[in-house]
C-alpha positions in Angstrom: 27.5 54.2 27.1 26.1 51.2 24.6 23.9 51.4 22.0 20.7 49.8 21.5 20.0 48.3 18.3 17.3 48.8 16.6 15.9 45.8 14.4 13.0 46.0 11.7 11.4 43.0 10.3 14.2 43.6 7.7 17.3 43.6 9.5 15.8 41.3 12.9 17.9 38.3 11.3 21.4 40.1 10.9 21.0 41.5 14.5 19.2 38.7 16.2 19.3 35.3 14.3 23.4 35.6 13.4 24.3 37.3 15.8 27.9 35.8 17.5 27.2 36.9 20.7 23.8 36.6 23.4 21.3 38.9 22.6 18.8 40.3 24.1 15.5 41.4 22.9 13.4 44.1 23.6 9.8 43.6 21.9 8.6 47.4 22.3 5.6 49.4 21.6 5.3 53.4 22.2 2.4 52.6 23.7 3.6 50.7 26.2 3.3 52.2 29.6 5.1 48.9 31.0 8.1 49.0 27.7 8.4 52.4 28.5 9.9 51.5 32.9 11.2 48.8 31.0 13.5 51.2 28.5 15.9 52.3 31.2 16.8 48.4 32.8 17.8 47.5 29.2 20.0 50.9 28.8 21.8 49.3 32.3 21.7 46.0 30.6 23.7 47.8 27.7 26.3 49.2 29.3 26.5 47.2 31.6 26.9 43.6 28.7 28.7 45.8 26.4 30.7 43.8 24.7 29.9 40.5 25.3 25.5 40.7 24.9 23.7 42.5 22.3 20.6 44.8 23.1 18.3 44.9 20.3 14.9 46.5 20.5 12.0 45.8 18.4 9.1 48.6 18.0 6.2 45.9 17.3 3.7 47.9 15.7 6.7 49.2 13.3 7.4 45.5 12.4 4.2 43.2 12.6 6.2 40.3 10.6 9.1 40.3 12.8 6.5 39.7 15.9 3.9 37.3 13.5 7.1 34.6 13.9 8.6 35.3 17.6 5.0 35.1 19.1 4.6 31.5 20.9 8.2 30.6 20.0 10.0 32.6 21.5 10.6 30.5 25.5 11.7 27.6 23.6 14.0 29.9 21.2 16.1 32.0 24.5 17.1 28.4 25.8 18.3 27.4 22.6 20.6 30.5 21.9 21.1 30.1 26.0 22.8 26.9 25.2 24.7 27.9 21.8 26.2 30.3 24.0 
C-alpha cells in the first residue's frame, strides 16, 4: 500500500512545496469527525496514484505555523501547482 507522509511545520516545504510530483494535502485534526471520515478516501487516493501523486497529511493542532501560512491562500496555490504539473 502507498505511504501517506506526515508533514510538520519543518518538513512541509520539502514534502509539499519542493516536491517534483503533484501533492494532495490533508489538513486534519484528531478531534475532527469529518477528518476521520475522509481518512479512508485519502488512503485510496494514495494507493490509486502511488508513484504519480504524493498524499501528505498535516496535523493542524501540532503544526499551527504551517496552517496559518496556508490559510486564505489554498485555492490560488492549488491552481498554481496544478498548472505547473
